C-alpha positions in Angstrom: 0.0 -0.1 0.2 1.4 3.4 -0.7 0.6 6.7 -2.1 1.0 8.1 -5.7 1.4 11.4 -7.6 1.7 12.4 -11.0 1.5 15.8 -12.9 2.6 17.8 -15.9 1.9 21.2 -13.9 5.6 22.5 -13.6 6.0 22.4 -9.6 9.4 22.1 -8.5 10.4 19.1 -6.5 9.9 20.7 -3.0 6.3 21.6 -3.6 5.6 18.0 -4.8 7.2 16.6 -1.4 5.1 19.1 0.8 1.8 17.8 -1.4 3.2 14.2 -0.4 3.8 15.2 3.1 0.0 16.0 3.8 -0.6 12.2 3.0 2.8 10.4 4.2 0.9 8.1 6.5 0.1 6.1 3.3 4.0 5.4 2.6 6.3 6.0 5.7 9.3 3.9 4.1 10.4 6.0 1.3 9.4 9.0 -0.6 10.4 9.0 -4.1 10.0 12.5 -6.3 11.5 12.3 -9.7 11.1 14.4 -12.9 11.1 12.7 -16.3 10.9 15.3 -19.0 7.9 17.3 -18.3 6.6 14.7 -16.1 6.9 14.6 -12.3 6.2 11.4 -10.7 5.9 10.9 -6.8 5.6 8.0 -4.4 5.2 7.0 -0.5 6.2 3.5 0.0 4.9 0.9 2.5 7.1 -1.6 2.1 5.5 -5.0 1.9 7.0 -7.2 -0.8 10.9 -7.1 -1.5 11.8 -4.7 1.2 14.9 -3.9 -0.5 15.5 -0.1 -1.5 15.6 -1.8 -5.3 11.8 -2.0 -5.3 11.4 1.8 -4.3 9.3 3.9 -6.7 9.2 5.9 -9.5 10.5 2.6 -11.1 11.3 2.6 -14.5 12.0 0.0 -17.4 12.9 1.0 -20.7 10.5 3.8 -21.9 8.2 3.2 -19.0 8.1 4.9 -15.4 5.4 3.9 -12.8 4.2 5.0 -9.5 1.8 2.1 -7.9 -0.5 1.8 -4.9 -1.8 -2.0 -4.0 -1.0 -5.5 -4.6 -1.0 -7.7 -7.5 -1.7 -11.1 -5.4 -1.0 -13.4 -8.8 2.3 -11.7 -9.7 4.3 -14.6 -9.3 2.6 -16.4 -12.0 2.6 -13.4 -14.2 6.4 -13.2 -13.3 6.8 -17.1 -14.7 4.8 -15.9 -17.7 6.8 -13.1 -18.6 10.2 -15.0 -17.6 9.0 -17.5 -20.3 9.1 -14.9 -22.7 12.7 -14.1 -22.1 12.2 -11.2 -19.8 14.8 -11.1 -16.7 13.6 -9.1 -13.4 16.1 -7.4 -10.9 13.7 -7.4 -7.9 11.1 -9.8 -6.2 8.2 -7.2 -6.4 4.8 -6.9 -7.9 5.7 -3.6 -9.1 8.1 -4.7 -11.5 5.8 -7.3 -12.9 3.1 -4.7 -13.5 5.6 -2.6 -15.3 7.0 -5.3 -17.3 3.4 -6.7 -17.9 2.6 -3.5 -19.5 5.4 -3.2 -21.8 4.3 -6.7 -23.2 0.5 -6.7 -22.8 -0.4 -2.9 -23.0 -4.1 -2.5 -21.6 -4.5 -6.2 -22.0 -2.4 -6.7 -18.6 -5.5 -5.5 -16.8 -7.5 -8.6 -17.6 -4.7 -11.0 -16.5 -4.1 -9.3 -12.7 -5.8 -10.2 -9.6 -5.3 -7.5 -7.1 -6.1 -4.0 -5.9 -4.3 -1.2 -7.4 -4.3 2.5 -8.6 -1.3 3.1 -10.7 0.2 5.5 -13.6 2.6 4.7 -15.9 4.5 7.4 -18.0 5.4 6.1 -21.6 8.2 8.2 -23.2 7.8 6.7 -26.6 4.0 7.2 -26.8 4.0 10.4 -24.8 0.9 9.2 -22.8 0.0 8.8 -19.0 -1.7 5.2 -18.7 -3.5 4.9 -15.5 -5.8 2.3 -14.2 -7.8 1.4 -11.0 -8.7 -2.2 -9.8 -12.3 -3.9 -10.8 -14.0 -3.0 -7.3 -12.3 -0.1 -6.5 -10.6 -1.0 -3.3 -7.4 1.5 -3.9 -8.5 5.3 -4.5 -7.7 7.4 -7.6 -8.5 10.8 -7.6 -7.3 13.2 -10.7 -7.7 17.1 -11.6 -7.8 17.7 -15.3 -8.1 21.1 -16.8 -6.8 22.8 -19.9 -4.5 20.1 -20.7 -3.1 20.3 -17.1 -3.5 17.2 -14.6 -2.4 16.0 -11.1 -3.0 12.4 -10.3 -3.1 11.4 -6.4 -4.1 8.6 -4.0 -6.1 11.0 -1.8 -7.7 14.6 -2.7 -6.2 16.6 0.2 -2.9 17.4 -2.1 -5.4 18.6 -4.9 -7.6 21.1 -2.9 -5.5 24.4 -2.8 -7.1 27.1 -5.0 -10.4 24.7 -5.9 -14.0 25.8 -5.3 -16.5 23.8 -3.4 -18.8 21.7 -5.6 -22.3 22.8 -4.3 -24.0 19.7 -5.9 -21.3 17.1 -4.3 -22.4 19.1 -0.9 -26.0 17.8 -1.4 -25.0 14.5 -2.6 -22.8 13.9 0.6 -26.0 15.2 2.7 -28.3 12.5 0.9 -26.1 9.6 1.2 -23.0 10.3 3.5 -20.2 10.1 1.1 -19.5 11.6 -2.5 -20.1 8.9 -5.1 -17.6 8.8 -8.1 -16.7 10.1 -10.6 -17.7 13.2 -8.5 -15.6 14.8 -5.4 -16.3 17.5 -3.4 -14.1 20.2 -5.5 -14.7 21.3 -9.2 -12.4 19.9 -11.7 -11.2 16.9 -9.6 -12.8 13.5 -10.1 -12.3 9.9 -9.2 -11.7 7.2 -11.7 -14.3 4.6 -11.8 -13.4 1.4 -10.9 -12.7 -1.2 -13.6 -11.5 1.6 -15.7 -8.2 2.8 -17.4 -7.5 6.3 -18.3 -5.0 8.1 -21.0 -3.7 11.3 -20.9 -2.4 12.2 -24.6 0.5 14.5 -23.7 0.8 15.9 -27.2 -2.8 16.8 -27.7 -4.0 17.4 -24.2 -6.8 14.9 -24.2 -7.8 12.5 -22.0 -9.9 9.2 -22.6 -11.4 6.7 -20.1 -12.4 3.1 -21.0 -14.1 0.3 -18.9 -12.1 -2.7 -18.8 -14.5 -4.8 -16.4 -18.2 -4.3 -15.2 -20.7 -6.6 -13.4 -22.6 -8.6 -16.2 -26.3 -10.2 -16.7 -25.0 -13.6 -16.0 -27.3 -16.6 -16.4 -27.8 -18.5 -13.2 -25.9 -21.5 -13.0 -27.3 -24.8 -12.7 -24.7 -26.3 -10.3 -25.9 -28.3 -7.4 -25.4 -26.8 -3.9 -23.1 -29.0 -2.7 -21.0 -28.6 -5.6 -21.5 -24.6 -5.3 -20.4 -25.0 -1.8 -17.2 -26.9 -2.5 -16.3 -24.9 -5.2 -16.7 -21.4 -3.3 -14.7 -23.0 -0.3 -11.8 -23.6 -2.8 -12.1 -20.4 -4.3 -12.1 -18.4 -0.9 -9.1 -20.6 0.1 -7.2 -19.7 -2.8 -8.2 -16.0 -2.4 -6.9 -16.2 1.4 -3.7 -17.9 0.4 -2.4 -15.6 -1.9 -3.2 -12.6 0.2 -1.0 -14.2 3.0 2.2 -13.5 0.4 4.1 -10.8 2.5 7.6 -9.9 3.9 6.1 -8.3 6.8 4.0 -9.4 9.9 0.6 -10.1 8.7 -2.8 -11.0 10.9 -6.7 -10.8 10.4 -9.7 -8.7 11.7 -12.0 -10.7 13.5 -15.5 -9.6 14.4 -18.5 -11.4 15.4 -19.6 -11.8 12.1 -19.5 -14.5 9.3 -17.4 -13.0 6.9 -14.2 -12.3 9.1 -14.7 -15.8 11.1 -14.6 -17.3 8.0 -11.6 -15.5 6.4 -9.8 -15.9 9.8 -10.5 -19.6 10.1 -9.3 -20.4 6.5 -5.9 -18.3 7.0 -5.6 -20.2 10.6 -5.8 -23.3 8.7 -3.7 -22.6 5.9 -1.0 -20.4 7.5 2.3 -22.1 8.9 2.5 -20.1 11.7 -0.4 -19.1 14.4 -2.6 -16.1 13.0 -2.8 -12.8 15.0 -6.6 -11.6 15.0 -7.7 -8.3 16.4 -11.6 -6.9 17.5 -12.9 -3.8 18.8 -15.5 -4.2 21.7 -17.9 -1.4 23.4 -19.0 -1.2 26.9 -22.5 -0.6 25.3 -23.6 -4.3 24.9 -25.9 -3.4 22.1 -22.8 -2.6 19.8 -20.1 -5.2 21.4 -19.6 -8.0 19.5 -16.2 -8.7 21.1 -17.2 -12.0 23.3 -18.4 -13.9 20.4 -14.8 -12.7 18.3 -13.2 -14.0 21.4 -14.9 -17.4 21.2 -14.0 -17.9 17.4 -10.5 -17.0 18.1 -10.1 -19.7 20.7 -11.9 -22.3 18.6 -9.4 -21.5 15.6 -6.5 -21.1 18.3 -5.5 -17.6 16.8 -3.4 -15.0 19.1 -6.1 -12.4 19.7 -6.4 -9.0 20.9 -9.3 -7.2 22.3 -9.6 -3.3 22.4 -12.7 -1.6 24.2 -13.6 1.5 22.3 -14.4 4.2 24.7 -15.5 7.8 24.4 -12.1 9.0 24.9 -11.0 7.2 21.9 -13.5 8.4 20.0 -12.4 12.1 20.7 -8.9 11.2 19.6 -10.3 9.5 16.2 -12.6 12.3 15.1 -9.4 14.8 14.1 -8.0 11.9 12.2 -11.4 11.8 10.2 -10.9 15.3 8.8 -7.0 14.6 8.4 -6.9 11.1 6.2 -10.2 11.2 4.6 -9.9 14.5 2.5 -13.5 14.5 1.8 -16.4 14.9 3.6 -17.2 11.2 4.7 -20.0 10.0 7.6 -19.9 6.4 7.9 -19.7 6.1 11.7 -18.0 3.0 11.5 -15.0 5.0 10.5 -14.2 5.7 14.2 -13.9 2.1 15.7 -11.9 1.2 12.3 -9.6 3.9 12.9 -9.3 2.7 16.2 -8.8 -0.9 15.4 -6.0 -0.1 12.8 -4.1 1.8 15.4 -4.0 -1.4 17.7 -3.4 -3.5 14.7 -0.3 -1.7 13.6 1.6 -2.2 16.8 1.6 -6.0 15.9 1.2 -6.4 12.2 1.6 -4.5 8.7 -0.9 -6.4 7.0 -4.3 -7.7 8.2 -7.1 -9.6 6.3 -10.6 -8.4 6.5 -14.4 -10.2 5.8 -15.3 -6.8 3.7 -17.4 -7.5 0.8 -19.2 -10.6 2.0 -22.5 -8.8 2.7 -22.6 -7.7 -0.7 -22.0 -10.9 -2.8 -23.8 -13.4 -0.2 -26.9 -11.2 0.5 -26.0 -10.3 4.1 -27.6 -7.1 4.9 -30.8 -6.5 6.9 -32.1 -4.2 4.2 -32.2 -7.3 2.0 -34.7 -8.7 4.3 -36.7 -5.5 4.0 -36.8 -5.7 0.1 -38.1 -9.2 0.5 -40.6 -8.2 3.5 -42.1 -5.1 1.2 -41.9 -6.7 -2.2 -45.7 -7.4 -2.0 -46.4 -3.7 -1.6 -44.1 -2.5 -4.2 -45.7 -5.1 -6.4 -49.3 -3.4 -6.1 -50.1 -0.9 -9.1 -48.6 2.3 -8.4 -52.2 4.1 -8.3 -53.1 1.8 -5.8 -50.1 2.6 -3.6 -50.5 6.1 -4.2 -54.2 6.0 -2.4 -52.6 4.2 0.4 -49.8 6.9 0.2 -52.2 9.7 1.7 -51.6 11.5 5.0 -54.2 9.8 6.7 -52.8 6.2 6.2 -49.0 7.5 6.6 -50.2 8.6 10.2 -51.6 5.3 10.9 -48.5 3.6 9.7 -46.3 6.1 11.9 -43.0 8.0 11.5 -40.8 5.2 12.2 -42.2 2.6 9.5 -40.0 4.3 6.6 -39.8 1.3 4.4 -43.5 1.1 4.2 -43.9 4.7 3.7 -41.1 4.5 0.9 -42.9 1.2 -0.9 -46.2 3.5 -1.0 -44.5 6.2 -2.2 -42.0 5.0 -4.8 -43.3 4.6 -8.5 -41.0 1.4 -9.4 -39.1 -1.3 -7.7 -35.8 0.4 -8.7 -36.8 3.5 -7.0 -37.3 1.3 -3.5 -34.0 -0.3 -4.4 -32.3 3.3 -4.6 -33.9 4.5 -1.4 -31.8 2.2 0.5 -28.8 4.1 0.0 -30.7 7.5 -0.3 -32.6 9.8 2.3 -34.3 11.4 -0.5 -33.0 14.6 0.0 -34.2 14.6 3.5 -31.9 17.3 4.5 -32.1 19.4 1.4 -34.2 22.5 0.2 -34.1 21.2 -3.2 -34.4 17.4 -3.5 -31.9 16.5 -6.5 -30.4 13.2 -7.0 -28.4 13.7 -9.9 -25.7 11.3 -9.0 -27.7 8.4 -9.2 -27.8 8.9 -13.0 -24.1 7.5 -13.2 -25.6 4.4 -11.5 -28.8 3.8 -13.5 -27.2 1.0 -15.6 -27.4 -1.2 -12.4 -31.0 -2.2 -13.6 -29.3 -4.3 -16.5 -27.0 -6.1 -14.4 -29.4 -8.7 -13.1 -33.4 -9.3 -13.6 -33.3 -10.5 -10.2 -34.9 -7.9 -7.3 -32.7 -8.6 -4.8 -29.7 -9.4 -7.0 -30.3 -5.8 -8.2 -30.0 -4.4 -4.7 -26.8 -6.5 -4.3 -25.4 -5.0 -7.3 -26.0 -1.6 -6.5 -24.7 -2.3 -2.9 -21.4 -3.2 -4.9 -21.2 -0.6 -7.5 -22.2 2.2 -5.4 -21.9 1.7 -1.4 -18.8 -0.8 -1.5 -16.8 1.6 -3.4 -17.7 4.7 -1.9 -18.3 3.7 1.6 -16.9 0.7 2.6 -13.9 0.8 0.6 -13.2 4.6 1.4 -13.8 3.6 5.0 -11.2 0.8 5.1 -8.6 2.3 3.1 -8.2 5.6 4.8 -8.7 3.9 8.3 -5.6 1.6 7.6 -3.5 3.7 5.6 -3.9 6.4 8.6 -1.6 4.0 10.5 0.3 2.5 7.6 -1.6 -0.7 7.6 -2.4 -2.5 4.5 -5.9 -4.6 4.6 -6.7 -7.3 2.0 -10.2 -8.7 1.6 -10.7 -12.4 0.0 -14.3 -11.3 -0.5 -13.0 -8.6 -3.0 -11.5 -11.2 -5.0 -13.2 -10.7 -8.5 -13.5 -14.4 -9.0 -15.4 -14.5 -5.7 -18.0 -11.7 -6.7 -18.2 -13.2 -10.4 -19.1 -16.8 -8.8 -21.3 -15.5 -6.2 -23.3 -13.6 -8.6 -24.0 -16.7 -11.0 -25.2 -19.1 -8.0 -29.1 -19.1 -7.4 -30.3 -16.7 -5.0 -31.7 -19.8 -2.6 -27.9 -20.5 -2.1 -27.2 -17.2 -0.8 -30.2 -16.0 0.8 -33.1 -17.5 2.4 -35.6 -15.6 4.6 -34.2 -15.5 8.1 -31.1 -17.2 7.1 -29.0 -14.8 5.3 -25.7 -15.9 3.7 -26.5 -19.4 3.8 -23.8 -20.9 1.7 -21.1 -19.0 3.8 -22.4 -20.1 7.2 -22.4 -23.9 5.8 -18.8 -23.4 4.9 -18.2 -21.9 8.3 -19.7 -24.9 10.1 -16.6 -26.9 9.2 -14.5 -24.7 11.3 -16.8 -23.3 13.9 -19.8 -24.6 15.9 -23.2 -23.4 14.1 -24.4 -22.4 17.9 -21.4 -20.3 18.3 -21.7 -18.0 14.9 -25.6 -18.3 14.8 -26.1 -15.1 16.6 -27.7 -11.8 15.5 -25.6 -9.3 13.5 -24.7 -6.1 15.3 -23.0 -4.5 12.3 -19.7 -2.3 13.1 -20.2 1.0 14.5 -20.0 3.1 17.7 -23.1 4.6 19.9 -22.2 8.0 18.6 -26.2 9.2 19.2 -25.9 8.4 23.0 -22.5 10.5 22.9 -23.6 13.3 21.2 -26.4 14.3 23.5 -23.9 13.7 26.5 -20.0 13.8 26.2 -20.0 15.2 23.0 -22.9 17.9 23.5 -20.8 20.8 23.7 -18.9 20.4 20.5 -21.8 19.6 18.7 -23.5 22.7 19.6 -20.7 24.8 19.2 -19.7 23.4 15.5 -23.3 23.6 14.3 -24.2 27.2 14.9 -26.5 29.2 12.6 -23.6 30.8 10.8 -22.4 27.6 9.6 -25.5 26.1 8.8 -26.9 28.7 6.8 -23.6 28.5 4.8 -24.1 25.1 3.7 -25.7 25.1 0.2 -29.2 23.4 -0.3 -29.2 22.5 3.2 -32.7 22.9 4.7 -31.9 24.7 8.1 -35.2 24.7 9.6 -35.4 20.5 9.1 -32.0 20.2 10.5 -32.6 22.3 13.6 -35.8 20.4 14.1 -34.1 17.0 13.7 -31.3 18.5 16.3 -33.7 19.6 18.9 -35.5 16.3 18.8 -32.7 14.2 18.9 -31.2 16.0 21.9 -34.4 15.8 23.8 -34.3 12.0 23.0 -37.9 12.7 21.2 -36.5 10.9 18.2 -33.2 9.6 16.6 -31.4 11.7 13.9 -27.8 10.5 14.5 -27.0 9.6 10.9 -28.4 13.1 9.6 -26.6 15.0 12.7 -23.3 13.5 12.2 -23.3 14.3 8.5 -23.7 17.8 8.9 -21.0 17.8 12.2 -18.3 16.1 9.4 -19.1 18.5 6.9 -18.4 21.5 9.5 -15.1 19.6 10.5 -14.5 19.4 6.8 -15.1 22.8 6.0 -12.6 23.9 8.4 -9.9 21.8 7.3 -10.9 23.0 3.8 -10.3 26.8 5.1 -7.1 26.1 6.7 -5.6 24.8 3.1 -7.3 27.5 1.2 -7.3 30.9 3.4 -5.9 32.9 0.6 -8.9 31.5 -1.8 -11.8 31.5 0.8 -14.2 34.5 1.1 -15.9 32.8 4.0 -14.1 32.0 6.9 -16.0 30.8 10.2 -13.3 28.9 12.5 -13.9 31.2 15.1 -17.4 30.6 15.4 -16.7 26.9 15.8 
């Protein structure tokens, strides 16, 4: 895991080093900056494979120069293939394999690699910058492009100076607690979508973006359940095996859930040494899964470390959010994720995780909700519209929002989309233009639940889960690898009959049946709690003064398109314990912290300064 930077803007090396210093946590082992012709390449290295300085970046091979972030898990297989073609390697790194692979196969190389990555290659012969991002968007890729000038970076913070806030992006954030790709919080800066490569033609000063991978509308396999279980078990075992390759200490995150338990169990079985596992717990039993995780650890015989998350820990992590996330990001589970990685780094540099299992194997509670309310959404719209009148909605009650949504939405796709959106609840003008980028999801599958799972992968996984994990881990220079994000696992899962993965009241059926081979069912068959923190109670008590100060009238009225009166009503009712508006209040609070950070970076460019008010 590392940080990359590339530009054709004529900065001096010291300026580029200052930019990289803003995200130095991504690569504390070596900082490299080189100028090749008119292109500057910068790199922050977190050494995982081939710790020798010979594998530092930027790295060159003939006419090619690369900066790269990530891991190519099948690099040894590719190295053998390239060696057979006559190429000799001077390092034992996947970076050199990627570079030589591009020399031989050009963009077709992307079809061969299995990994998580974001990289840029300067080809001096073709006079182009070839860049690519992995299939599922595990690694971040930001770029600025205007009037033929460009900057590429692993994070947005070094690109913020002198930019103007994208007011539409603020509305996107207030609607769904993150800013979906290709948008960012500022104008002229974008995210390269997953499964895409991009070419900057330095001669014509034009860019081209090409998709090389996406979800497909696959036919359901006629495989038997036992065959599917065996093949999936083999796939997961191989996905774990190739992610155990490391020249530094490696461990595994272990919560009370199915996914991390299965990954850790497989790792414990195939690893030559005892596996180190790590979990976070809470004093509030409604959020605490640590006791279950400890049971798992005892059964699989791992060296286990539990850390109890307290309010003081959260207070330490809040400033980290604005420091390492760069854009407004309001997934509350980022807080315990940061704490978990801070502890993990004391023992290992690489950690396996269970991220991605819920998307492919139908694990979230909203999938149950979709099935439960399908009879309502199947009714003709005019019938639902009749029952969506205020009289009936009052009988249903405010808290039954899924029923209210089912009555009010026109189509099944709209109902699915509402899982990931608050329908402009906090906005004065209820615009959802960001969803247009994801409208193609309706073609990925004909199955109602699979449609929701696909949108989970394309929208939420990339922009929420992957962002949370990458930034929280890199904040402490930890590399996180998830076997469930192996594209082979994702593609295989989507080919399986829905009944293999999901049965009402028994989510992730096939994963549970594989896990039974490692852990007794009565141990793991417990209610899912998720991974979050009791921030709603804390903001009413220990954090109340900080929230009152940050969410003042001057700030609220400055936020574009925020419905201030609606927010203030939510805030008042939450603080008096009449209603729970934790998520919405946290979003606006995080936005206030980001605005303050943006002002510090752009003081000379900002006309609105409100720091003294907070």
